[in-house]
N, C-alpha and C positions, 0 to 999 in steps of 0.2 A: 523477362524487362518483368523488372515487381508486380506478382498482383495489385500490389495496395499503392498504383505508380497511379491505375488505371480509377481507385474507388479516389474517392470526396468526402472530407469530414463537415459536418453540417456542424454551424454555431451556433450554441443554445440561445437561445435572447437573457440578455442581462449582461452579456459575456466582451469587449474587444480583445483584435488577436491587435499587435502593429508587430508588421518580420519587416526585421532589422540585417543589415550582412550576413550579420556571422550568428547573432540569433533569434527566435519568436517570443513577443511580451504577447503572454496572457491575463490580464484584469479581470477579476468576478466583484460576487464581492463576497465569495472565504478569502480569498488572497487571490498573488498576483505571482509570477510565476515566471519563471526562461527558461527555454528551455532552445542548443547549441543546434544551430548545425552548420551542417559540415559543406568545407568549398569548394565540394564532387556536387551540392544538392540545389538545386530553387523551391524557395517552397512561397505557395503563391493565394495572396489570399484574394476573391471575388463574387462578390455581394457576403455570402450569408455560409460560405464553401473555403472551404480551403486547401489544395489540392500540395500533394512532395512529389518531385518529377528529379531524375538527375540532368543535369545541365550536358553529360554528352555518353550520351550510346553506347559507343562502342570499354566502357570503363568496365571492366566487373565487379570493382572491389568497392566502385561503392553502387549496386545492383540492390547486396543483405542491410545496407545501413539502411534503404526507402527503409524499411518493415518498424527497424528500431526507431529512428524521430516522425514516424507517422503512430508508435504505440504509444507515443509519449508526451506530443501533443496530441490522438484523443485523450490517455489519461488526468493529463490539464484542461485540460475543457470540461474532462467531469467533475475532477476533483477542482476550481472555480467555483462551477456553481452549483452541486449535489453538493460533495465531499464525498468520503468513502469511509463509516464503518465497518469492524472489525469485533467480533463477541467476543470469547473466553470460557469458559469455567475450569472451577476447581471440583475434584474430587476428591476426595478421604475424608477425615471420620478429624476435624480440627482443622480445618484447610478454611485461610480465609483470607479477606482483600478487605482495605477501606484506605477509599482517594482523602488525601490531603492537604490541597491543591495542587503545586504539580513535581506533587510525591504518593510512590505507590509503595504499603506498608502491605505485604502477606506475611499470611503464615501459614507452611506449606508444611510439617511437621522435623523442622527443626531446627537444633538446642537457642540458636538463636533470631527472629524476626530479621526479613528482608527486605526492602527502603529500594524499593527502584528510583530513578529521576530522571524523571517525562521529559521526554523535550520541550525546547516551548511551539513549536506548530500541530502540538499530538494534544486533545485535550480526554480526559484517562474520566466515571465515571463505573461509579460499583449502587449499581441501580438493589440487590444483597448482599452479602456476607458473599455470596462462588459463583458472580455473576461480570465479568470488568466488560469492561464498550467500550474506546480505541474512537474513535469521530480523528479524521487528520485530510484538509485540501493535500496531499504528498501520499500516494500510495504506495512509494518506495519503499518507504519514511515507518506508514503504520508496519507494512509489514514486519520490515526490523524491526522496529517497539517491540509487535506479540508475538516475532521469534527472540526473543532478549529475556519477552517476562515466558514460554514457556522452555526451553530452557533452562529453568530455576529444580522444577522436577519437569520434568520429559515423562512424559501416562511409565506406567509400565507395562507390564503384558501381563502376569498372573490376580492383581489383585484388580489390571484398568487404574490403582489411583494415579494423581498428576494436572493437570494444568495442557487441558486443552481449550482448540475451536468448536464452536459448540456447532457440533454435531455432526465433529471426529469420531471414528470407528475406531475401538480399541480393539485389535483382532491378541483373544483373550489365548495365557498357554492352558493345559491342562496341567492344575502343580502336579509334584509328584510321589508316586506313590514307593510303603515300603513291602 
């Protein structure tokens, strides 16, 4: 049996959880999220706790999915109550970012500017020209958007230039000697 099946998830204040036969609906002040529940699982709420268990104790296929659904519900609870943030840094001479509504204009050393269309559920801010702050209630979508922005100019190992997550360290290589 999964270790997470023995644990419960605390529901934060201001969040409402409704369990339906095939999905769980989580409502908070930021947004509403629906999590799919597999037919081999039970999701129950007792007071301010949520438990995820399997219906048939002998079914081995349901055991790994309990941890997955447990983590999805936990992330949804955090997302609708607090939200998630990812900070990116632009390192390089002339690298700039500018947020204009739902578009992010990036100058990354190419001959043309890069314009990234930000999805509806994600908000983007640029406190300075070299910082990007992404926030959303959906952790998976937020990580996907950050990875797509980083893929335009991944950090290179010789000069360390590129789009990096805040706090990311680039392992530098020594330049070729003549």
